[in-house]
Backbone atoms as SQL, in Angstrom:
CREATE TABLE atoms (id INTEGER PRIMARY KEY, chain TEXT, resi INTEGER, resn TEXT, atom TEXT, x REAL, y REAL, z REAL);
INSERT INTO atoms VALUES
  (1, 'A', 1, 'MET', 'N', -14.236, 42.786, -14.457),
  (2, 'A', 1, 'MET', 'CA', -15.423, 42.223, -15.043),
  (3, 'A', 1, 'MET', 'C', -16.671, 42.736, -14.305),
  (4, 'A', 2, 'LYS', 'N', -16.597, 42.737, -12.963),
  (5, 'A', 2, 'LYS', 'CA', -17.736, 43.202, -12.181),
  (6, 'A', 2, 'LYS', 'C', -18.020, 44.683, -12.437),
  (7, 'A', 3, 'ALA', 'N', -16.973, 45.500, -12.496),
  (8, 'A', 3, 'ALA', 'CA', -17.149, 46.934, -12.740),
  (9, 'A', 3, 'ALA', 'C', -17.786, 47.174, -14.104),
  (10, 'A', 4, 'ALA', 'N', -17.373, 46.389, -15.102),
  (11, 'A', 4, 'ALA', 'CA', -17.946, 46.536, -16.443),
  (12, 'A', 4, 'ALA', 'C', -19.419, 46.162, -16.454),
  (13, 'A', 5, 'SER', 'N', -19.779, 45.122, -15.718),
  (14, 'A', 5, 'SER', 'CA', -21.195, 44.723, -15.681),
  (15, 'A', 5, 'SER', 'C', -22.040, 45.756, -14.938),
  (16, 'A', 6, 'GLU', 'N', -21.475, 46.386, -13.893),
  (17, 'A', 6, 'GLU', 'CA', -22.202, 47.436, -13.180),
  (18, 'A', 6, 'GLU', 'C', -22.409, 48.664, -14.067),
  (19, 'A', 7, 'ARG', 'N', -21.378, 49.024, -14.850),
  (20, 'A', 7, 'ARG', 'CA', -21.522, 50.146, -15.784),
  (21, 'A', 7, 'ARG', 'C', -22.577, 49.836, -16.841),
  (22, 'A', 8, 'ALA', 'N', -22.578, 48.593, -17.324),
  (23, 'A', 8, 'ALA', 'CA', -23.576, 48.184, -18.324),
  (24, 'A', 8, 'ALA', 'C', -24.978, 48.255, -17.736),
  (25, 'A', 9, 'ALA', 'N', -25.136, 47.846, -16.486),
  (26, 'A', 9, 'ALA', 'CA', -26.444, 47.900, -15.832),
  (27, 'A', 9, 'ALA', 'C', -26.911, 49.342, -15.674),
  (28, 'A', 10, 'ARG', 'N', -25.998, 50.245, -15.284),
  (29, 'A', 10, 'ARG', 'CA', -26.355, 51.658, -15.147),
  (30, 'A', 10, 'ARG', 'C', -26.743, 52.256, -16.492),
  (31, 'A', 11, 'LEU', 'N', -26.008, 51.906, -17.534),
  (32, 'A', 11, 'LEU', 'CA', -26.325, 52.407, -18.866),
  (33, 'A', 11, 'LEU', 'C', -27.689, 51.905, -19.323),
  (34, 'A', 12, 'THR', 'N', -27.976, 50.635, -19.063),
  (35, 'A', 12, 'THR', 'CA', -29.276, 50.080, -19.415),
  (36, 'A', 12, 'THR', 'C', -30.389, 50.811, -18.681),
  (37, 'A', 13, 'ASP', 'N', -30.186, 51.075, -17.402),
  (38, 'A', 13, 'ASP', 'CA', -31.177, 51.818, -16.622),
  (39, 'A', 13, 'ASP', 'C', -31.406, 53.212, -17.213),
  (40, 'A', 14, 'GLN', 'N', -30.338, 53.881, -17.586),
  (41, 'A', 14, 'GLN', 'CA', -30.463, 55.220, -18.155),
  (42, 'A', 14, 'GLN', 'C', -31.196, 55.187, -19.489),
  (43, 'A', 15, 'LEU', 'N', -30.899, 54.172, -20.321),
  (44, 'A', 15, 'LEU', 'CA', -31.588, 54.050, -21.599),
  (45, 'A', 15, 'LEU', 'C', -33.077, 53.773, -21.409),
  (46, 'A', 16, 'LEU', 'N', -33.400, 52.917, -20.455),
  (47, 'A', 16, 'LEU', 'CA', -34.808, 52.632, -20.179),
  (48, 'A', 16, 'LEU', 'C', -35.525, 53.878, -19.677),
  (49, 'A', 17, 'LEU', 'N', -34.871, 54.629, -18.816),
  (50, 'A', 17, 'LEU', 'CA', -35.454, 55.862, -18.307),
  (51, 'A', 17, 'LEU', 'C', -35.675, 56.855, -19.447),
  (52, 'A', 18, 'PHE', 'N', -34.690, 56.993, -20.325),
  (53, 'A', 18, 'PHE', 'CA', -34.812, 57.912, -21.452),
  (54, 'A', 18, 'PHE', 'C', -35.946, 57.490, -22.382),
  (55, 'A', 19, 'SER', 'N', -36.079, 56.192, -22.620),
  (56, 'A', 19, 'SER', 'CA', -37.119, 55.718, -23.539),
  (57, 'A', 19, 'SER', 'C', -38.516, 55.939, -22.969),
  (58, 'A', 20, 'ARG', 'N', -38.633, 55.989, -21.644),
  (59, 'A', 20, 'ARG', 'CA', -39.938, 56.197, -21.019),
  (60, 'A', 20, 'ARG', 'C', -40.256, 57.673, -20.828),
  (61, 'A', 21, 'SER', 'N', -39.282, 58.548, -21.046),
  (62, 'A', 21, 'SER', 'CA', -39.514, 59.963, -20.761),
  (63, 'A', 21, 'SER', 'C', -40.555, 60.551, -21.706),
  (64, 'A', 22, 'SER', 'N', -41.546, 61.146, -21.113),
  (65, 'A', 22, 'SER', 'CA', -42.593, 61.837, -21.864),
  (66, 'A', 22, 'SER', 'C', -43.272, 62.800, -20.909),
  (67, 'A', 23, 'THR', 'N', -44.124, 63.635, -21.428),
  (68, 'A', 23, 'THR', 'CA', -44.819, 64.598, -20.584),
  (69, 'A', 23, 'THR', 'C', -46.238, 64.145, -20.283),
  (70, 'A', 24, 'VAL', 'N', -46.629, 62.954, -20.746),
  (71, 'A', 24, 'VAL', 'CA', -48.002, 62.482, -20.577),
  (72, 'A', 24, 'VAL', 'C', -48.399, 62.394, -19.106),
  (73, 'A', 25, 'GLY', 'N', -47.561, 61.785, -18.259),
  (74, 'A', 25, 'GLY', 'CA', -47.907, 61.592, -16.861),
  (75, 'A', 25, 'GLY', 'C', -47.441, 62.696, -15.943),
  (76, 'A', 26, 'ARG', 'N', -46.916, 63.779, -16.505),
  (77, 'A', 26, 'ARG', 'CA', -46.378, 64.848, -15.672),
  (78, 'A', 26, 'ARG', 'C', -47.472, 65.808, -15.235),
  (79, 'A', 27, 'ARG', 'N', -47.413, 66.139, -13.949),
  (80, 'A', 27, 'ARG', 'CA', -48.266, 67.189, -13.397),
  (81, 'A', 27, 'ARG', 'C', -47.659, 67.599, -12.070),
  (82, 'A', 28, 'ALA', 'N', -48.201, 68.619, -11.448),
  (83, 'A', 28, 'ALA', 'CA', -47.670, 69.095, -10.166),
  (84, 'A', 28, 'ALA', 'C', -48.092, 68.139, -9.053),
  (85, 'A', 29, 'TRP', 'N', -47.113, 67.637, -8.326),
  (86, 'A', 29, 'TRP', 'CA', -47.367, 66.725, -7.200),
  (87, 'A', 29, 'TRP', 'C', -46.729, 67.293, -5.944),
  (88, 'A', 30, 'SER', 'N', -47.352, 67.016, -4.811),
  (89, 'A', 30, 'SER', 'CA', -46.775, 67.351, -3.518),
  (90, 'A', 30, 'SER', 'C', -45.734, 66.288, -3.171),
  (91, 'A', 31, 'VAL', 'N', -44.513, 66.732, -2.894),
  (92, 'A', 31, 'VAL', 'CA', -43.452, 65.791, -2.535),
  (93, 'A', 31, 'VAL', 'C', -43.806, 65.083, -1.232),
  (94, 'A', 32, 'ASN', 'N', -44.338, 65.831, -0.260),
  (95, 'A', 32, 'ASN', 'CA', -44.749, 65.215, 1.004),
  (96, 'A', 32, 'ASN', 'C', -45.795, 64.130, 0.779),
  (97, 'A', 33, 'GLU', 'N', -46.763, 64.398, -0.086),
  (98, 'A', 33, 'GLU', 'CA', -47.829, 63.433, -0.362),
  (99, 'A', 33, 'GLU', 'C', -47.262, 62.144, -0.962),
  (100, 'A', 34, 'ILE', 'N', -46.336, 62.288, -1.878),
  (101, 'A', 34, 'ILE', 'CA', -45.737, 61.112, -2.508),
  (102, 'A', 34, 'ILE', 'C', -44.929, 60.314, -1.485),
  (103, 'A', 35, 'LEU', 'N', -44.162, 61.019, -0.644),
  (104, 'A', 35, 'LEU', 'CA', -43.385, 60.320, 0.388),
  (105, 'A', 35, 'LEU', 'C', -44.299, 59.609, 1.378),
  (106, 'A', 36, 'GLU', 'N', -45.342, 60.297, 1.835),
  (107, 'A', 36, 'GLU', 'CA', -46.271, 59.683, 2.792),
  (108, 'A', 36, 'GLU', 'C', -46.930, 58.451, 2.180),
  (109, 'A', 37, 'GLY', 'N', -47.273, 58.533, 0.903),
  (110, 'A', 37, 'GLY', 'CA', -47.912, 57.410, 0.232),
  (111, 'A', 37, 'GLY', 'C', -46.990, 56.223, 0.016),
  (112, 'A', 38, 'SER', 'N', -45.693, 56.455, 0.091),
  (113, 'A', 38, 'SER', 'CA', -44.714, 55.394, -0.154),
  (114, 'A', 38, 'SER', 'C', -44.175, 54.767, 1.134),
  (115, 'A', 39, 'LEU', 'N', -44.451, 55.361, 2.281),
  (116, 'A', 39, 'LEU', 'CA', -43.815, 54.930, 3.531),
  (117, 'A', 39, 'LEU', 'C', -44.052, 53.465, 3.875),
  (118, 'A', 40, 'GLU', 'N', -45.278, 52.997, 3.773),
  (119, 'A', 40, 'GLU', 'CA', -45.566, 51.602, 4.153),
  (120, 'A', 40, 'GLU', 'C', -44.792, 50.621, 3.284),
  (121, 'A', 41, 'LEU', 'N', -44.778, 50.868, 1.981),
  (122, 'A', 41, 'LEU', 'CA', -44.027, 50.010, 1.066),
  (123, 'A', 41, 'LEU', 'C', -42.546, 50.045, 1.406),
  (124, 'A', 42, 'LEU', 'N', -42.011, 51.233, 1.645),
  (125, 'A', 42, 'LEU', 'CA', -40.590, 51.376, 1.952),
  (126, 'A', 42, 'LEU', 'C', -40.226, 50.659, 3.244),
  (127, 'A', 43, 'LYS', 'N', -41.079, 50.775, 4.256),
  (128, 'A', 43, 'LYS', 'CA', -40.810, 50.109, 5.533),
  (129, 'A', 43, 'LYS', 'C', -40.801, 48.595, 5.368),
  (130, 'A', 44, 'ARG', 'N', -41.744, 48.060, 4.583),
  (131, 'A', 44, 'ARG', 'CA', -41.770, 46.611, 4.340),
  (132, 'A', 44, 'ARG', 'C', -40.558, 46.177, 3.531),
  (133, 'A', 45, 'LEU', 'N', -40.142, 47.010, 2.632),
  (134, 'A', 45, 'LEU', 'CA', -39.025, 46.681, 1.760),
  (135, 'A', 45, 'LEU', 'C', -37.706, 46.592, 2.519),
  (136, 'A', 46, 'ILE', 'N', -37.452, 47.529, 3.421),
  (137, 'A', 46, 'ILE', 'CA', -36.161, 47.548, 4.110),
  (138, 'A', 46, 'ILE', 'C', -36.104, 46.574, 5.281),
  (139, 'A', 47, 'GLY', 'N', -37.249, 46.125, 5.763),
  (140, 'A', 47, 'GLY', 'CA', -37.253, 45.131, 6.835),
  (141, 'A', 47, 'GLY', 'C', -37.337, 45.741, 8.220),
  (142, 'A', 48, 'ASP', 'N', -37.551, 44.864, 9.197),
  (143, 'A', 48, 'ASP', 'CA', -37.733, 45.303, 10.577),
  (144, 'A', 48, 'ASP', 'C', -36.429, 45.671, 11.277),
  (145, 'A', 49, 'ASP', 'N', -35.305, 45.222, 10.726),
  (146, 'A', 49, 'ASP', 'CA', -34.025, 45.467, 11.400),
  (147, 'A', 49, 'ASP', 'C', -33.445, 46.842, 11.104),
  (148, 'A', 50, 'ILE', 'N', -34.104, 47.624, 10.228),
  (149, 'A', 50, 'ILE', 'CA', -33.640, 48.970, 9.890),
  (150, 'A', 50, 'ILE', 'C', -34.755, 49.965, 10.175),
  (151, 'A', 51, 'GLU', 'N', -34.408, 51.039, 10.863),
  (152, 'A', 51, 'GLU', 'CA', -35.381, 52.087, 11.170),
  (153, 'A', 51, 'GLU', 'C', -35.345, 53.146, 10.073),
  (154, 'A', 52, 'LEU', 'N', -36.491, 53.425, 9.486),
  (155, 'A', 52, 'LEU', 'CA', -36.601, 54.460, 8.454),
  (156, 'A', 52, 'LEU', 'C', -37.137, 55.723, 9.106),
  (157, 'A', 53, 'ASP', 'N', -36.329, 56.760, 9.101),
  (158, 'A', 53, 'ASP', 'CA', -36.688, 58.034, 9.727),
  (159, 'A', 53, 'ASP', 'C', -36.883, 59.063, 8.615),
  (160, 'A', 54, 'VAL', 'N', -38.125, 59.473, 8.371),
  (161, 'A', 54, 'VAL', 'CA', -38.440, 60.408, 7.292),
  (162, 'A', 54, 'VAL', 'C', -38.963, 61.700, 7.892),
  (163, 'A', 55, 'SER', 'N', -38.349, 62.823, 7.519),
  (164, 'A', 55, 'SER', 'CA', -38.801, 64.144, 7.957),
  (165, 'A', 55, 'SER', 'C', -39.371, 64.866, 6.745),
  (166, 'A', 56, 'LEU', 'N', -40.643, 65.172, 6.798),
  (167, 'A', 56, 'LEU', 'CA', -41.293, 65.868, 5.690),
  (168, 'A', 56, 'LEU', 'C', -41.072, 67.368, 5.801),
  (169, 'A', 57, 'ALA', 'N', -41.196, 68.058, 4.689),
  (170, 'A', 57, 'ALA', 'CA', -41.011, 69.506, 4.655),
  (171, 'A', 57, 'ALA', 'C', -42.112, 70.195, 5.452),
  (172, 'A', 58, 'ASP', 'N', -41.760, 71.283, 6.114),
  (173, 'A', 58, 'ASP', 'CA', -42.744, 72.056, 6.874),
  (174, 'A', 58, 'ASP', 'C', -43.745, 72.740, 5.949),
  (175, 'A', 59, 'THR', 'N', -43.264, 73.171, 4.802),
  (176, 'A', 59, 'THR', 'CA', -44.150, 73.805, 3.821),
  (177, 'A', 59, 'THR', 'C', -44.355, 72.862, 2.655),
  (178, 'A', 60, 'GLU', 'N', -45.532, 72.899, 2.101),
  (179, 'A', 60, 'GLU', 'CA', -45.879, 72.033, 0.980),
  (180, 'A', 60, 'GLU', 'C', -45.002, 72.385, -0.225),
  (181, 'A', 61, 'THR', 'N', -44.336, 71.395, -0.785),
  (182, 'A', 61, 'THR', 'CA', -43.470, 71.591, -1.942),
  (183, 'A', 61, 'THR', 'C', -44.043, 70.809, -3.114),
  (184, 'A', 62, 'PHE', 'N', -44.269, 71.490, -4.227),
  (185, 'A', 62, 'PHE', 'CA', -44.816, 70.847, -5.411),
  (186, 'A', 62, 'PHE', 'C', -43.773, 70.835, -6.517),
  (187, 'A', 63, 'ILE', 'N', -43.712, 69.718, -7.242),
  (188, 'A', 63, 'ILE', 'CA', -42.844, 69.628, -8.398),
  (189, 'A', 63, 'ILE', 'C', -43.630, 69.032, -9.555),
  (190, 'A', 64, 'GLU', 'N', -43.261, 69.433, -10.758),
  (191, 'A', 64, 'GLU', 'CA', -43.910, 68.872, -11.935),
  (192, 'A', 64, 'GLU', 'C', -43.108, 67.646, -12.351),
  (193, 'A', 65, 'VAL', 'N', -43.737, 66.489, -12.244),
  (194, 'A', 65, 'VAL', 'CA', -43.024, 65.239, -12.466),
  (195, 'A', 65, 'VAL', 'C', -44.030, 64.126, -12.768),
  (196, 'A', 66, 'ASP', 'N', -43.554, 63.083, -13.384),
  (197, 'A', 66, 'ASP', 'CA', -44.334, 61.860, -13.514),
  (198, 'A', 66, 'ASP', 'C', -44.258, 61.163, -12.150),
  (199, 'A', 67, 'ARG', 'N', -45.380, 60.971, -11.504),
  (200, 'A', 67, 'ARG', 'CA', -45.403, 60.430, -10.137),
  (201, 'A', 67, 'ARG', 'C', -44.683, 59.091, -10.030),
  (202, 'A', 68, 'SER', 'N', -44.922, 58.204, -10.981),
  (203, 'A', 68, 'SER', 'CA', -44.301, 56.879, -10.906),
  (204, 'A', 68, 'SER', 'C', -42.782, 56.973, -11.010),
  (205, 'A', 69, 'MET', 'N', -42.273, 57.937, -11.786),
  (206, 'A', 69, 'MET', 'CA', -40.819, 58.093, -11.882),
  (207, 'A', 69, 'MET', 'C', -40.237, 58.590, -10.557),
  (208, 'A', 70, 'LEU', 'N', -40.918, 59.541, -9.902),
  (209, 'A', 70, 'LEU', 'CA', -40.428, 60.025, -8.607),
  (210, 'A', 70, 'LEU', 'C', -40.499, 58.913, -7.564),
  (211, 'A', 71, 'GLU', 'N', -41.559, 58.136, -7.574),
  (212, 'A', 71, 'GLU', 'CA', -41.651, 57.014, -6.638),
  (213, 'A', 71, 'GLU', 'C', -40.517, 56.023, -6.874),
  (214, 'A', 72, 'GLN', 'N', -40.164, 55.786, -8.125),
  (215, 'A', 72, 'GLN', 'CA', -39.058, 54.880, -8.446),
  (216, 'A', 72, 'GLN', 'C', -37.731, 55.444, -7.950),
  (217, 'A', 73, 'ILE', 'N', -37.545, 56.754, -8.077),
  (218, 'A', 73, 'ILE', 'CA', -36.321, 57.396, -7.582),
  (219, 'A', 73, 'ILE', 'C', -36.216, 57.230, -6.072),
  (220, 'A', 74, 'ILE', 'N', -37.325, 57.481, -5.360),
  (221, 'A', 74, 'ILE', 'CA', -37.338, 57.335, -3.897),
  (222, 'A', 74, 'ILE', 'C', -37.043, 55.888, -3.520),
  (223, 'A', 75, 'LEU', 'N', -37.668, 54.954, -4.205),
  (224, 'A', 75, 'LEU', 'CA', -37.447, 53.529, -3.950),
  (225, 'A', 75, 'LEU', 'C', -35.974, 53.171, -4.133),
  (226, 'A', 76, 'ASN', 'N', -35.367, 53.652, -5.215),
  (227, 'A', 76, 'ASN', 'CA', -33.955, 53.368, -5.465),
  (228, 'A', 76, 'ASN', 'C', -33.065, 53.960, -4.376),
  (229, 'A', 77, 'LEU', 'N', -33.364, 55.180, -3.939),
  (230, 'A', 77, 'LEU', 'CA', -32.576, 55.800, -2.871),
  (231, 'A', 77, 'LEU', 'C', -32.631, 54.979, -1.586),
  (232, 'A', 78, 'VAL', 'N', -33.823, 54.516, -1.239),
  (233, 'A', 78, 'VAL', 'CA', -33.978, 53.755, -0.002),
  (234, 'A', 78, 'VAL', 'C', -33.308, 52.388, -0.110),
  (235, 'A', 79, 'ILE', 'N', -33.438, 51.738, -1.251),
  (236, 'A', 79, 'ILE', 'CA', -32.788, 50.435, -1.435),
  (237, 'A', 79, 'ILE', 'C', -31.276, 50.591, -1.328),
  (238, 'A', 80, 'ASN', 'N', -30.732, 51.619, -1.980),
  (239, 'A', 80, 'ASN', 'CA', -29.290, 51.844, -1.902),
  (240, 'A', 80, 'ASN', 'C', -28.847, 52.200, -0.490),
  (241, 'A', 81, 'ALA', 'N', -29.672, 52.946, 0.225),
  (242, 'A', 81, 'ALA', 'CA', -29.330, 53.341, 1.593),
  (243, 'A', 81, 'ALA', 'C', -29.431, 52.161, 2.560),
  (244, 'A', 82, 'ARG', 'N', -30.224, 51.151, 2.199),
  (245, 'A', 82, 'ARG', 'CA', -30.380, 49.980, 3.070),
  (246, 'A', 82, 'ARG', 'C', -29.031, 49.324, 3.341),
  (247, 'A', 83, 'CYS', 'N', -28.209, 49.194, 2.318),
  (248, 'A', 83, 'CYS', 'CA', -26.882, 48.591, 2.498),
  (249, 'A', 83, 'CYS', 'C', -26.033, 49.432, 3.439),
  (250, 'A', 84, 'ASP', 'N', -26.099, 50.736, 3.288),
  (251, 'A', 84, 'ASP', 'CA', -25.351, 51.644, 4.146),
  (252, 'A', 84, 'ASP', 'C', -25.851, 51.563, 5.582),
  (253, 'A', 85, 'ALA', 'N', -27.161, 51.436, 5.752),
  (254, 'A', 85, 'ALA', 'CA', -27.740, 51.368, 7.097),
  (255, 'A', 85, 'ALA', 'C', -27.282, 50.115, 7.827),
  (256, 'A', 86, 'ASN', 'N', -27.084, 49.046, 7.103),
  (257, 'A', 86, 'ASN', 'CA', -26.615, 47.814, 7.739),
  (258, 'A', 86, 'ASN', 'C', -25.233, 48.002, 8.355),
  (259, 'A', 87, 'ARG', 'N', -24.456, 48.923, 7.811),
  (260, 'A', 87, 'ARG', 'CA', -23.123, 49.208, 8.357),
  (261, 'A', 87, 'ARG', 'C', -23.178, 50.291, 9.428),
  (262, 'A', 88, 'ARG', 'N', -24.323, 50.920, 9.624),
  (263, 'A', 88, 'ARG', 'CA', -24.435, 52.041, 10.582),
  (264, 'A', 88, 'ARG', 'C', -25.507, 51.761, 11.633),
  (265, 'A', 89, 'ASN', 'N', -25.506, 50.618, 12.200),
  (266, 'A', 89, 'ASN', 'CA', -26.419, 50.260, 13.291),
  (267, 'A', 89, 'ASN', 'C', -27.888, 50.294, 12.893),
  (268, 'A', 90, 'GLY', 'N', -28.184, 50.054, 11.623),
  (269, 'A', 90, 'GLY', 'CA', -29.573, 49.910, 11.201),
  (270, 'A', 90, 'GLY', 'C', -30.401, 51.179, 11.174),
  (271, 'A', 91, 'ARG', 'N', -29.800, 52.319, 10.978),
  (272, 'A', 91, 'ARG', 'CA', -30.567, 53.566, 10.967),
  (273, 'A', 91, 'ARG', 'C', -30.167, 54.432, 9.788),
  (274, 'A', 92, 'ARG', 'N', -31.165, 54.931, 9.069),
  (275, 'A', 92, 'ARG', 'CA', -30.954, 55.881, 7.982),
  (276, 'A', 92, 'ARG', 'C', -31.999, 56.967, 8.133),
  (277, 'A', 93, 'ALA', 'N', -31.611, 58.200, 7.900),
  (278, 'A', 93, 'ALA', 'CA', -32.537, 59.323, 7.980),
  (279, 'A', 93, 'ALA', 'C', -32.656, 59.962, 6.606),
  (280, 'A', 94, 'HIS', 'N', -33.883, 60.253, 6.199),
  (281, 'A', 94, 'HIS', 'CA', -34.145, 60.940, 4.939),
  (282, 'A', 94, 'HIS', 'C', -35.038, 62.117, 5.245),
  (283, 'A', 95, 'SER', 'N', -34.784, 63.238, 4.590),
  (284, 'A', 95, 'SER', 'CA', -35.609, 64.406, 4.851),
  (285, 'A', 95, 'SER', 'C', -36.013, 65.069, 3.532),
  (286, 'A', 96, 'CYS', 'N', -37.067, 65.826, 3.620),
  (287, 'A', 96, 'CYS', 'CA', -37.594, 66.538, 2.460),
  (288, 'A', 96, 'CYS', 'C', -37.777, 67.986, 2.861),
  (289, 'A', 97, 'ASP', 'N', -37.244, 68.882, 2.055),
  (290, 'A', 97, 'ASP', 'CA', -37.414, 70.297, 2.335),
  (291, 'A', 97, 'ASP', 'C', -37.415, 71.037, 1.007),
  (292, 'A', 98, 'SER', 'N', -37.956, 72.220, 1.014),
  (293, 'A', 98, 'SER', 'CA', -38.032, 72.978, -0.238),
  (294, 'A', 98, 'SER', 'C', -36.742, 73.762, -0.449),
  (295, 'A', 99, 'ALA', 'N', -36.456, 74.032, -1.720),
  (296, 'A', 99, 'ALA', 'CA', -35.282, 74.813, -2.094),
  (297, 'A', 99, 'ALA', 'C', -35.768, 75.911, -3.033),
  (298, 'A', 100, 'PRO', 'N', -34.959, 76.925, -3.228),
  (299, 'A', 100, 'PRO', 'CA', -35.363, 77.988, -4.156),
  (300, 'A', 100, 'PRO', 'C', -35.645, 77.413, -5.551),
  (301, 'A', 101, 'SER', 'N', -36.631, 77.969, -6.214),
  (302, 'A', 101, 'SER', 'CA', -37.004, 77.531, -7.554),
  (303, 'A', 101, 'SER', 'C', -35.920, 77.880, -8.548),
  (304, 'A', 102, 'VAL', 'N', -35.676, 76.953, -9.464),
  (305, 'A', 102, 'VAL', 'CA', -34.680, 77.155, -10.504),
  (306, 'A', 102, 'VAL', 'C', -35.396, 77.084, -11.843),
  (307, 'A', 103, 'GLY', 'N', -35.255, 78.084, -12.654),
  (308, 'A', 103, 'GLY', 'CA', -35.907, 78.090, -13.963),
  (309, 'A', 103, 'GLY', 'C', -35.297, 77.053, -14.879),
  (310, 'A', 104, 'VAL', 'N', -36.145, 76.342, -15.593),
  (311, 'A', 104, 'VAL', 'CA', -35.668, 75.315, -16.518),
  (312, 'A', 104, 'VAL', 'C', -36.056, 75.680, -17.919);
């Protein structure tokens, strides 16, 4: 029963994401800038008992994306990692680096 409800929740999330997909809010954003802008919120969200270690890319990396969607992805990653950090002495490390461009 629990597994079925989790699958239903994931499907609902995917449908909501698909329904919001558009190119209206998309533009080139610096990944480092978005991460830096989210750090205070993320630190408050995970609490004082977990250390958030973020390493930004040495070179500026830009992606074409809806900023709010990328912020939501980062938020989800950190929330999911919070549970894992509780099992690993309260520490999680996240890093950002550039990769070769892939044509879409």
